[in-house]
Structures are given as structure tokens and as C-alpha cells.
FIVEXTOR-309515 format. One record per residue (C-alpha): residue number from 1; x, y, z. Coordinates in steps of 0.02 Angstrom, whole numbers, plus 32768, in hexadecimal, padded with zeros to 4 digits. Each point is the difference from the previous one (the first is absolute). Example, Ala and Ser with C-alpha at 12.3 -4.5 7.8 and 13.67 -1.06 7.14 Angstrom:
! residues 2
<pt num="1" u="8267" v="7F1F" w="8186"/>
<pt num="2" u="8045" v="80AC" w="7FDF"/>
//
This chain:
! residues 382
<pt num="1" u="2D10" v="106D" w="5DFB"/>
<pt num="2" u="7FFB" v="7F57" w="8056"/>
<pt num="3" u="7F58" v="7FCB" w="7FBE"/>
<pt num="4" u="7FAB" v="80A7" w="7FEC"/>
<pt num="5" u="8012" v="800A" w="7F42"/>
<pt num="6" u="7F6B" v="7F91" w="7FDA"/>
<pt num="7" u="7F90" v="805C" w="807C"/>
<pt num="8" u="8037" v="80A5" w="7FB5"/>
<pt num="9" u="7FDD" v="7FC8" w="7F4F"/>
<pt num="10" u="7F56" v="7FBE" w="8031"/>
<pt num="11" u="7FC0" v="808F" w="8069"/>
<pt num="12" u="805D" v="80A2" w="8004"/>
<pt num="13" u="7FF1" v="802A" w="7F47"/>
<pt num="14" u="7F75" v="807D" w="8019"/>
<pt num="15" u="8048" v="8073" w="7F7C"/>
<pt num="16" u="7F72" v="7FCF" w="7F8B"/>
<pt num="17" u="8079" v="801E" w="7F73"/>
<pt num="18" u="7F84" v="7FDC" w="7F76"/>
<pt num="19" u="8031" v="8024" w="7F4D"/>
<pt num="20" u="7FCC" v="80A7" w="7FB5"/>
<pt num="21" u="7FA4" v="8005" w="7F5B"/>
<pt num="22" u="8073" v="7FEC" w="7F6B"/>
<pt num="23" u="806E" v="7F7F" w="8055"/>
<pt num="24" u="8029" v="7F54" w="7FBC"/>
<pt num="25" u="7FA7" v="7F6D" w="804D"/>
<pt num="26" u="7FF3" v="7F43" w="7FF8"/>
<pt num="27" u="7FF1" v="7FC1" w="7F4E"/>
<pt num="28" u="8056" v="8096" w="7FB1"/>
<pt num="29" u="80A3" v="7FEE" w="7FA0"/>
<pt num="30" u="8097" v="8033" w="8067"/>
<pt num="31" u="8057" v="809F" w="7FC8"/>
<pt num="32" u="80BA" v="801A" w="7FEC"/>
<pt num="33" u="8060" v="8061" w="8085"/>
<pt num="34" u="80A4" v="805E" w="7FF7"/>
<pt num="35" u="8052" v="7FD6" w="80A5"/>
<pt num="36" u="80AB" v="802A" w="8047"/>
<pt num="37" u="8022" v="7F6F" w="8076"/>
<pt num="38" u="8058" v="8032" w="80A2"/>
<pt num="39" u="7FFC" v="7F59" w="8059"/>
<pt num="40" u="8002" v="7F50" w="7FBA"/>
<pt num="41" u="7FFD" v="7FC8" w="7F4D"/>
<pt num="42" u="7F95" v="8044" w="7F75"/>
<pt num="43" u="7F50" v="7FB8" w="8002"/>
<pt num="44" u="7FBC" v="7FDA" w="7F50"/>
<pt num="45" u="7F56" v="8052" w="8010"/>
<pt num="46" u="7FCC" v="7FC4" w="7F53"/>
<pt num="47" u="8037" v="7F56" w="7FBF"/>
<pt num="48" u="7FBA" v="8015" w="7F4E"/>
<pt num="49" u="7FF1" v="7F45" w="7FE9"/>
<pt num="50" u="7FBF" v="7FBE" w="7F5B"/>
<pt num="51" u="7FCD" v="7F5B" w="8051"/>
<pt num="52" u="7F60" v="8022" w="8061"/>
<pt num="53" u="7FDF" v="7F49" w="802B"/>
<pt num="54" u="8070" v="7FF5" w="8097"/>
<pt num="55" u="7FAF" v="7FFD" w="80AD"/>
<pt num="56" u="7FD3" v="80B7" w="8018"/>
<pt num="57" u="8028" v="7FFB" w="80B9"/>
<pt num="58" u="80B6" v="7FD3" w="7FDE"/>
<pt num="59" u="8087" v="8087" w="800D"/>
<pt num="60" u="7F8E" v="807F" w="8056"/>
<pt num="61" u="803B" v="80B1" w="801C"/>
<pt num="62" u="7FC0" v="806C" w="808F"/>
<pt num="63" u="800A" v="80BB" w="7FE0"/>
<pt num="64" u="7FEA" v="806A" w="809B"/>
<pt num="65" u="7FF0" v="80BC" w="7FEE"/>
<pt num="66" u="8030" v="8056" w="80A2"/>
<pt num="67" u="802B" v="80A7" w="804D"/>
<pt num="68" u="8084" v="8014" w="8086"/>
<pt num="69" u="7F91" v="807E" w="805A"/>
<pt num="70" u="7F71" v="7F87" w="8024"/>
<pt num="71" u="8001" v="7F96" w="80A0"/>
<pt num="72" u="7FB6" v="7F6D" w="7FA1"/>
<pt num="73" u="8093" v="8002" w="7F88"/>
<pt num="74" u="8074" v="7FEB" w="8095"/>
<pt num="75" u="7F94" v="7F78" w="804B"/>
<pt num="76" u="7FF7" v="7FA0" w="7F5C"/>
<pt num="77" u="80BA" v="7FDA" w="7FF6"/>
<pt num="78" u="8005" v="7F68" w="8075"/>
<pt num="79" u="7F68" v="7FB8" w="7FA7"/>
<pt num="80" u="8052" v="8012" w="7F55"/>
<pt num="81" u="80A2" v="7FB3" w="803F"/>
<pt num="82" u="7FA0" v="7F6D" w="8048"/>
<pt num="83" u="7F9F" v="7FE6" w="7F5E"/>
<pt num="84" u="809E" v="8009" w="7F95"/>
<pt num="85" u="8057" v="7F80" w="806E"/>
<pt num="86" u="7F6A" v="7F8C" w="8003"/>
<pt num="87" u="7FDC" v="7FFD" w="7F46"/>
<pt num="88" u="80A8" v="8024" w="7FAD"/>
<pt num="89" u="8019" v="7F48" w="7FD1"/>
<pt num="90" u="7F56" v="8005" w="7FAA"/>
<pt num="91" u="8039" v="808A" w="7F8C"/>
<pt num="92" u="7FB8" v="8097" w="805B"/>
<pt num="93" u="805B" v="80A6" w="7FEC"/>
<pt num="94" u="7FD1" v="809C" w="8062"/>
<pt num="95" u="802A" v="80AE" w="7FC4"/>
<pt num="96" u="7FD3" v="8098" w="806A"/>
<pt num="97" u="7FF9" v="80A3" w="7F9E"/>
<pt num="98" u="7FF3" v="80B0" w="8045"/>
<pt num="99" u="7FCF" v="809C" w="7F9D"/>
<pt num="100" u="8076" v="8062" w="8070"/>
<pt num="101" u="80B4" v="802B" w="7FCF"/>
<pt num="102" u="8090" v="7F8E" w="8031"/>
<pt num="103" u="803F" v="8079" w="8084"/>
<pt num="104" u="7F5C" v="7FE4" w="805F"/>
<pt num="105" u="7FFD" v="7F43" w="7FED"/>
<pt num="106" u="80B6" v="7FD9" w="802A"/>
<pt num="107" u="7FF4" v="803F" w="80B5"/>
<pt num="108" u="7F5D" v="7F9F" w="8012"/>
<pt num="109" u="805A" v="7F5F" w="7FCD"/>
<pt num="110" u="8086" v="8016" w="8085"/>
<pt num="111" u="7F7E" v="7FD0" w="8082"/>
<pt num="112" u="7FEE" v="7F57" w="7FAA"/>
<pt num="113" u="80B2" v="7FBD" w="7FE5"/>
<pt num="114" u="7FC2" v="7F4D" w="7FE6"/>
<pt num="115" u="7F86" v="8026" w="7F73"/>
<pt num="116" u="7FFB" v="7F6A" w="7F8B"/>
<pt num="117" u="7F9A" v="8045" w="7F6F"/>
<pt num="118" u="801E" v="8086" w="7F7E"/>
<pt num="119" u="7FDC" v="80B8" w="8023"/>
<pt num="120" u="8006" v="808C" w="7F82"/>
<pt num="121" u="7FBC" v="80A9" w="7FCC"/>
<pt num="122" u="7F8A" v="802A" w="7F72"/>
<pt num="123" u="8076" v="805C" w="7F8C"/>
<pt num="124" u="7F84" v="807B" w="7FB6"/>
<pt num="125" u="7F67" v="7FE8" w="806F"/>
<pt num="126" u="7F96" v="7FCE" w="7F6B"/>
<pt num="127" u="7FFA" v="7F48" w="8030"/>
<pt num="128" u="7FB1" v="8027" w="80A7"/>
<pt num="129" u="7F77" v="8064" w="7FAB"/>
<pt num="130" u="7FE3" v="7F73" w="7F82"/>
<pt num="131" u="7FE2" v="7F84" w="808C"/>
<pt num="132" u="7FB0" v="806B" w="8087"/>
<pt num="133" u="7FAF" v="8091" w="7FA5"/>
<pt num="134" u="801E" v="80BA" w="801E"/>
<pt num="135" u="7FDF" v="7FFA" w="80BD"/>
<pt num="136" u="8063" v="7F6B" w="803F"/>
<pt num="137" u="7FE3" v="7FBD" w="80AF"/>
<pt num="138" u="8097" v="7FA0" w="803F"/>
<pt num="139" u="802E" v="7F76" w="8019"/>
<pt num="140" u="7FA8" v="7F99" w="7F7A"/>
<pt num="141" u="8028" v="7F52" w="7FBE"/>
<pt num="142" u="7FEF" v="7FAF" w="7F55"/>
<pt num="143" u="8023" v="7F49" w="7FDB"/>
<pt num="144" u="802D" v="7FE1" w="7F49"/>
<pt num="145" u="7FF6" v="7F52" w="7FB4"/>
<pt num="146" u="8077" v="7FBB" w="7F7D"/>
<pt num="147" u="7F8D" v="8039" w="7F74"/>
<pt num="148" u="8018" v="80B3" w="803B"/>
<pt num="149" u="7F4D" v="800F" w="803F"/>
<pt num="150" u="7FD5" v="8046" w="80AA"/>
<pt num="151" u="7FCD" v="7F69" w="8066"/>
<pt num="152" u="7FD1" v="8064" w="809B"/>
<pt num="153" u="8006" v="80B2" w="8043"/>
<pt num="154" u="7FE5" v="8037" w="80B2"/>
<pt num="155" u="804D" v="802C" w="80A7"/>
<pt num="156" u="80A1" v="7FBE" w="804C"/>
<pt num="157" u="7F99" v="7FBF" w="8092"/>
<pt num="158" u="7FAA" v="7F86" w="7F8A"/>
<pt num="159" u="809E" v="7FC2" w="7FAA"/>
<pt num="160" u="802D" v="7F6B" w="8072"/>
<pt num="161" u="7F53" v="7FB4" w="7FF0"/>
<pt num="162" u="7FF5" v="8022" w="7F45"/>
<pt num="163" u="80A9" v="7FB0" w="7FDC"/>
<pt num="164" u="7FD2" v="7F6A" w="806A"/>
<pt num="165" u="7F5E" v="7FE9" w="7F9F"/>
<pt num="166" u="805B" v="8013" w="7F5A"/>
<pt num="167" u="8082" v="7F7D" w="8028"/>
<pt num="168" u="7F84" v="7F85" w="804B"/>
<pt num="169" u="7F92" v="801D" w="7F67"/>
<pt num="170" u="7F66" v="8042" w="805B"/>
<pt num="171" u="800D" v="80B1" w="7FBC"/>
<pt num="172" u="7F77" v="8036" w="7F88"/>
<pt num="173" u="8033" v="807E" w="7F7C"/>
<pt num="174" u="7F4B" v="800B" w="7FC5"/>
<pt num="175" u="7FC1" v="8030" w="80AD"/>
<pt num="176" u="8084" v="8087" w="8010"/>
<pt num="177" u="7FD0" v="8045" w="7F56"/>
<pt num="178" u="7F4B" v="800B" w="803A"/>
<pt num="179" u="8025" v="8060" w="809F"/>
<pt num="180" u="808B" v="8072" w="7FBD"/>
<pt num="181" u="7F86" v="8084" w="7FBA"/>
<pt num="182" u="7F9C" v="7FFC" w="80A2"/>
<pt num="183" u="809D" v="801F" w="8065"/>
<pt num="184" u="8022" v="8098" w="7F93"/>
<pt num="185" u="7F53" v="8044" w="8029"/>
<pt num="186" u="8021" v="7FED" w="80BB"/>
<pt num="187" u="8083" v="808A" w="8001"/>
<pt num="188" u="7F8D" v="8095" w="7FDF"/>
<pt num="189" u="7F79" v="7FB5" w="806F"/>
<pt num="190" u="807A" v="7FF7" w="8091"/>
<pt num="191" u="8044" v="80AE" w="7FE2"/>
<pt num="192" u="7F52" v="804B" w="8008"/>
<pt num="193" u="7FBE" v="7F90" w="808A"/>
<pt num="194" u="7F6A" v="7FBD" w="7FA1"/>
<pt num="195" u="7FD3" v="7F72" w="8076"/>
<pt num="196" u="7F74" v="7FB9" w="7F95"/>
<pt num="197" u="806F" v="7FF5" w="7F68"/>
<pt num="198" u="8090" v="7FB5" w="8066"/>
<pt num="199" u="7F8B" v="7F7B" w="8045"/>
<pt num="200" u="7FBC" v="7FD7" w="7F52"/>
<pt num="201" u="80AC" v="7FF4" w="7FB0"/>
<pt num="202" u="804D" v="7F99" w="808B"/>
<pt num="203" u="7F6C" v="7F8A" w="7FFF"/>
<pt num="204" u="8017" v="7FE4" w="7F46"/>
<pt num="205" u="80BC" v="7FE6" w="8012"/>
<pt num="206" u="7FEF" v="7F8A" w="8093"/>
<pt num="207" u="7F7C" v="7F9B" w="7FA6"/>
<pt num="208" u="8084" v="7FD4" w="7F7E"/>
<pt num="209" u="8097" v="7FFD" w="8075"/>
<pt num="210" u="7FCC" v="7FE5" w="80B7"/>
<pt num="211" u="80B1" v="801C" w="8041"/>
<pt num="212" u="802C" v="809C" w="7F9E"/>
<pt num="213" u="8063" v="8068" w="807A"/>
<pt num="214" u="7FE6" v="80A7" w="7FAB"/>
<pt num="215" u="7F43" v="7FEF" w="8006"/>
<pt num="216" u="8001" v="7FC3" w="80B4"/>
<pt num="217" u="806F" v="808E" w="8039"/>
<pt num="218" u="7F9B" v="8080" w="7F9F"/>
<pt num="219" u="7F5F" v="7FC4" w="8050"/>
<pt num="220" u="8049" v="8000" w="80AE"/>
<pt num="221" u="8052" v="80AA" w="7FE4"/>
<pt num="222" u="7F58" v="8049" w="7FCE"/>
<pt num="223" u="7FAF" v="7FBD" w="809E"/>
<pt num="224" u="8088" v="803D" w="8074"/>
<pt num="225" u="8015" v="80AB" w="7FB0"/>
<pt num="226" u="7F46" v="801E" w="801A"/>
<pt num="227" u="8000" v="7FC7" w="80B4"/>
<pt num="228" u="7FA6" v="7F5C" w="7FDA"/>
<pt num="229" u="807A" v="7F90" w="805B"/>
<pt num="230" u="7F7D" v="7F84" w="803C"/>
<pt num="231" u="7FC0" v="7FEE" w="7F4E"/>
<pt num="232" u="80B0" v="7FDE" w="7FC5"/>
<pt num="233" u="8018" v="7F79" w="8082"/>
<pt num="234" u="7F5A" v="7FAE" w="7FD3"/>
<pt num="235" u="8030" v="8005" w="7F49"/>
<pt num="236" u="80A4" v="7FA5" w="8020"/>
<pt num="237" u="7FAC" v="7F82" w="8073"/>
<pt num="238" u="7F7C" v="7FD6" w="7F7F"/>
<pt num="239" u="8085" v="7FF0" w="7F77"/>
<pt num="240" u="806C" v="7F8F" w="806C"/>
<pt num="241" u="7F6E" v="7F90" w="802B"/>
<pt num="242" u="7FD3" v="7FF2" w="7F47"/>
<pt num="243" u="80B3" v="7FED" w="7FC3"/>
<pt num="244" u="8064" v="7FAE" w="808C"/>
<pt num="245" u="8092" v="7FDB" w="7F8B"/>
<pt num="246" u="8023" v="80B7" w="7FD6"/>
<pt num="247" u="8094" v="8027" w="8070"/>
<pt num="248" u="7FFB" v="80BD" w="7FE9"/>
<pt num="249" u="7F5C" v="8009" w="805F"/>
<pt num="250" u="8052" v="7FBA" w="809D"/>
<pt num="251" u="8090" v="807A" w="7FF7"/>
<pt num="252" u="7F8A" v="8092" w="7FE6"/>
<pt num="253" u="7F95" v="7FCE" w="8095"/>
<pt num="254" u="8098" v="7FE9" w="806E"/>
<pt num="255" u="803D" v="80AC" w="7FCD"/>
<pt num="256" u="7F58" v="804D" w="802C"/>
<pt num="257" u="7FFB" v="7FA6" w="80A7"/>
<pt num="258" u="80AB" v="8049" w="802B"/>
<pt num="259" u="7FCC" v="80B0" w="7FCD"/>
<pt num="260" u="7F52" v="8000" w="804F"/>
<pt num="261" u="7FFA" v="7FC2" w="80B2"/>
<pt num="262" u="7F47" v="7FCF" w="7FF3"/>
<pt num="263" u="8031" v="7F70" w="7F8E"/>
<pt num="264" u="8094" v="7FBF" w="8065"/>
<pt num="265" u="7F96" v="7F77" w="804B"/>
<pt num="266" u="7FF5" v="7FB4" w="7F52"/>
<pt num="267" u="80BC" v="7FEC" w="7FEB"/>
<pt num="268" u="8004" v="7F50" w="8047"/>
<pt num="269" u="7F6F" v="7FB9" w="7F99"/>
<pt num="270" u="8043" v="804F" w="7F60"/>
<pt num="271" u="80AE" v="7FB8" w="801E"/>
<pt num="272" u="7FB7" v="7F57" w="802F"/>
<pt num="273" u="7F9E" v="7FFE" w="7F5D"/>
<pt num="274" u="809C" v="802E" w="7F9D"/>
<pt num="275" u="8062" v="7F72" w="804F"/>
<pt num="276" u="7F73" v="7F88" w="7FD9"/>
<pt num="277" u="7FF8" v="8032" w="7F49"/>
<pt num="278" u="80B9" v="801E" w="7FDF"/>
<pt num="279" u="8066" v="7F8F" w="8073"/>
<pt num="280" u="8090" v="7FF4" w="7F83"/>
<pt num="281" u="8019" v="80BC" w="7FEB"/>
<pt num="282" u="808C" v="8007" w="8080"/>
<pt num="283" u="8049" v="80A4" w="7FC0"/>
<pt num="284" u="7F5A" v="8059" w="800D"/>
<pt num="285" u="7FD9" v="7FB2" w="80A9"/>
<pt num="286" u="80A5" v="8042" w="8041"/>
<pt num="287" u="7FDC" v="80A8" w="7FB1"/>
<pt num="288" u="7F5A" v="8008" w="805C"/>
<pt num="289" u="8054" v="7FD5" w="80A5"/>
<pt num="290" u="8088" v="8082" w="7FE6"/>
<pt num="291" u="7F84" v="808A" w="7FD7"/>
<pt num="292" u="7F8C" v="7FD5" w="8090"/>
<pt num="293" u="8093" v="8008" w="8078"/>
<pt num="294" u="8039" v="80A7" w="7FBC"/>
<pt num="295" u="7F5D" v="8057" w="7FD4"/>
<pt num="296" u="7F82" v="7FC0" w="807D"/>
<pt num="297" u="801D" v="8083" w="8085"/>
<pt num="298" u="8032" v="7F69" w="806A"/>
<pt num="299" u="7F4A" v="7FDD" w="802B"/>
<pt num="300" u="7FD1" v="7F51" w="8037"/>
<pt num="301" u="7F9D" v="7FD9" w="7F63"/>
<pt num="302" u="8095" v="8023" w="7F8F"/>
<pt num="303" u="8074" v="7F9A" w="806F"/>
<pt num="304" u="7F85" v="7F6F" w="8005"/>
<pt num="305" u="7FED" v="8003" w="7F43"/>
<pt num="306" u="80BC" v="8005" w="7FE9"/>
<pt num="307" u="8012" v="7F6A" w="8075"/>
<pt num="308" u="7F93" v="7F99" w="7F8A"/>
<pt num="309" u="8079" v="8025" w="7F73"/>
<pt num="310" u="8098" v="7FDC" w="806B"/>
<pt num="311" u="7FBC" v="7F57" w="8035"/>
<pt num="312" u="7FD2" v="7FD4" w="7F4C"/>
<pt num="313" u="80B3" v="8021" w="7FC6"/>
<pt num="314" u="805D" v="7FA2" w="8088"/>
<pt num="315" u="7FFD" v="7F56" w="7FA9"/>
<pt num="316" u="8058" v="804A" w="7F69"/>
<pt num="317" u="809E" v="801E" w="8065"/>
<pt num="318" u="8014" v="7F44" w="8019"/>
<pt num="319" u="7FFC" v="7FDB" w="7F47"/>
<pt num="320" u="80AA" v="7FD5" w="7FB5"/>
<pt num="321" u="7FD5" v="8053" w="7F5B"/>
<pt num="322" u="7FDB" v="80AD" w="8047"/>
<pt num="323" u="8071" v="8084" w="7FB5"/>
<pt num="324" u="8067" v="8073" w="806E"/>
<pt num="325" u="7FA4" v="80A1" w="7FD1"/>
<pt num="326" u="7F54" v="7FB8" w="8027"/>
<pt num="327" u="803C" v="7FBB" w="80A5"/>
<pt num="328" u="8051" v="80A5" w="802D"/>
<pt num="329" u="7F60" v="8060" w="7FE0"/>
<pt num="330" u="7F96" v="7F87" w="8064"/>
<pt num="331" u="8079" v="8000" w="8093"/>
<pt num="332" u="8007" v="80BE" w="7FFE"/>
<pt num="333" u="7F42" v="800B" w="800A"/>
<pt num="334" u="7FFF" v="7F80" w="808C"/>
<pt num="335" u="8081" v="8065" w="805E"/>
<pt num="336" u="7F99" v="809D" w="7FEE"/>
<pt num="337" u="7F66" v="7FA6" w="8040"/>
<pt num="338" u="805E" v="7FC6" w="809B"/>
<pt num="339" u="803F" v="80B1" w="801C"/>
<pt num="340" u="7F4F" v="8046" w="7FF2"/>
<pt num="341" u="7FBF" v="7F89" w="8084"/>
<pt num="342" u="8093" v="8029" w="8073"/>
<pt num="343" u="806D" v="7F65" w="7FEB"/>
<pt num="344" u="80A3" v="8059" w="7FD6"/>
<pt num="345" u="8075" v="7F6B" w="8021"/>
<pt num="346" u="7FA2" v="7F93" w="7F83"/>
<pt num="347" u="7FF7" v="8091" w="7F84"/>
<pt num="348" u="80BE" v="8010" w="800B"/>
<pt num="349" u="8018" v="7F44" w="7FEA"/>
<pt num="350" u="7F90" v="7FF9" w="7F66"/>
<pt num="351" u="8051" v="8099" w="7FB3"/>
<pt num="352" u="80AD" v="7FB4" w="8019"/>
<pt num="353" u="7FC1" v="7F65" w="7FA6"/>
<pt num="354" u="7FC7" v="8071" w="7F72"/>
<pt num="355" u="80AA" v="8053" w="7FF9"/>
<pt num="356" u="8056" v="7F56" w="7FFF"/>
<pt num="357" u="7FA6" v="7FD3" w="7F5F"/>
<pt num="358" u="8080" v="8070" w="7FAB"/>
<pt num="359" u="7F93" v="804C" w="7F78"/>
<pt num="360" u="806A" v="8063" w="7F86"/>
<pt num="361" u="7F7F" v="8083" w="7FD3"/>
<pt num="362" u="7FD4" v="80B3" w="8029"/>
<pt num="363" u="7F9B" v="7FBB" w="8092"/>
<pt num="364" u="8098" v="7FBB" w="805B"/>
<pt num="365" u="8027" v="80AB" w="804B"/>
<pt num="366" u="7F4E" v="8013" w="8040"/>
<pt num="367" u="8003" v="7F51" w="804B"/>
<pt num="368" u="809F" v="8027" w="805F"/>
<pt num="369" u="7FBC" v="80A9" w="8036"/>
<pt num="370" u="7F68" v="7FAB" w="804E"/>
<pt num="371" u="8073" v="7F86" w="805B"/>
<pt num="372" u="8066" v="8090" w="8045"/>
<pt num="373" u="7F61" v="8059" w="8037"/>
<pt num="374" u="7FBE" v="7F69" w="805E"/>
<pt num="375" u="80AC" v="7FE6" w="804E"/>
<pt num="376" u="8001" v="80B4" w="803E"/>
<pt num="377" u="7F52" v="7FEB" w="804B"/>
<pt num="378" u="8034" v="7F5E" w="8054"/>
<pt num="379" u="809E" v="8052" w="8047"/>
<pt num="380" u="7F96" v="808B" w="8049"/>
<pt num="381" u="7F86" v="7F83" w="8046"/>
<pt num="382" u="808D" v="7FA0" w="8054"/>
//
């Protein structure tokens, strides 16, 4: 909500939903599925094209297996809607499939009236087993190319970055094929807490793919679950220094600094480094500001770090080409910042400006609710 989706997708996916043995992975042929579609049009999971010479990244299909009972499946919906909207004109189709019966999925969908992708149920449950193996961990994503080969498999949290790399032609299918078996081996190592094996596997994965989110989260999870928080922080710092263009590392460090007070003094330098390396990532900068203002226990370090983001985004509001939704989100974060530092009148003014942008989305209600809240505070203050 209002800029948190990117932060969530980068950081909070600590499910470590790695594929069990027997599951399909990158490079395998996609399997057919018998799906009863409840929402949206039917997604052709297999194209069965005779012509294999077309660009393989054209007409991609994203298959997301999910369970209504998992918090991550609920959190994934805004991300999937954003991805479908962003890449629809490039031929992307998203189909979310649940192994649960329709009577379980239909109430789940009522919470998402604006869903813009297809949602269905696995008719006989066999398709889920084909893709995920006998012990599925949900949610799980597969991207299928137009030759019906699995181009990528992984977590929903990774999907925005993977799609971006595919469409800007920086994605490496060969690299993903190399690390897919290693990611499979991580699952039993994590379940049994074998730290040496986790370290070895993640080192091998990160050697091939320095920004692989599953490996980074697995490594950090192993440190934290064994009380080695300082070691986890040093690991992320060393990785960020070596790979300053890997955005996930910044988000993971910011998350740690919000959860462990001993690292809060590093919030400002981490944010400053992010702004230096990614000045054009306005959505993520706003996401950082929003999360710092909501999750920083209102300590001075979090407020100071958020201020850096707020100041970096101000020039965007003067640009004539800024879209209404982006402006609304930036103004809402600016209003929250002013409220946190005690300037309620300015918070109210900025929030009214956000409301005046007239965004016709599910966020409009939240924007107006914030305006009403600041107005109530200002009335009490008067």
C-alpha cells in the first residue's frame, strides 16, 4: 500500500519457500494443467507452437501456485496486479492457480475486487504435484516462455526483478539453470539447520548470481535463527560493498536495522548509499521512506533516513510528466513525514494535495482516510 509493495517484495519474503525434490525447475518442459478459471480469461499454459524461432521471451506466461491460507499468498496479490498492469502490453499473462477447491478460493478473491489477472483452481490436484512435487510449499512461481519451457522458477518476491531483467534482456537463463539444483539442496539444509552446508550452498549460488534473493535470505535466516545477528549484518555489509548495484542488499540491511536497534545508526548511511547508486528508482525510494516512517519505532535515525528520501523525491513533483498515482504516493509519504516530526498543518496540506490528484484506484480511499485523520488531529490541536 502506498509504496510498501516493493519493500515487501524485497525483504519480507522470509518464507524460504524453496522447491522440494521432484519439482519442475528452470529448463524443464512445462506440464499441462487442468484449471477451472474463476476470475479472468483462460490462460493458455501451453502454446504448442511448431515455430520455435520466435523470440522466446515473447508471450510469457506466469503461473503462480498459491494457497489461500498462507499470508504470503495474500501479500502477493498487489504485486501480481502491478506486474500484470506493467507488462500486459508486452504479452505477459498471469494465471494464479490454487490446489484448493473453488469454495475456498472464491471468498479469498472477494478481498481483491480489482484483480486484473486470471485466478483458478487445479481441477484434480495433479498439476500442482507435477510442478511442485508431493510436498508443495506455497506460493511458488513459474515463468513459461513461448516454446513451453520453464524460463524461471522461484518466489513471488523475486518476480518484479526477474521480469524487469527479462524484458530489458539482462536475464540469464543459463545462470538460472546452474543455480536451480543448488536451490533445491538448500531446502533440506535449512530444515535441519546445517549451517556449514547452508554457507557452502549459498556461497556457490551467490558466486553465479550475486543478487539471488533466495540465497541471501537463506543465509541471513541461518544467521539470525542461530543468534548470530552480528555475523548476518557483517555478511550483508561485505556483500553490499562488493556488489553496490544489488538493490536487495540495501533493503535487507534496512530491514535488519529496523528490527535490531544496535544497527539503527547505520540507517542514514545505507539510505544515502542507495540514493547515490539508484537515484532514478523513485518508487523504491518512496517505499523506503514509507517503511521507515511506519516501522522505525519513530527513532531519530529512522526519521533522518526517511528525510533523505523525502528530499530526493521533491523535485519529481514539479515535473509535468509525473503521473497522478506516483505523485499521490510521494505526497502521502511527505505528509506522513511532516506528521511524524509534529508539523500537522503541513501534513494536512500535503495530504489534501494528494487527494486532489484524484487517483481512481484502490488507494484513493486510503488517501482520503489519511486526510481525514490529519484534519481530525488539526481540529483537536486548534
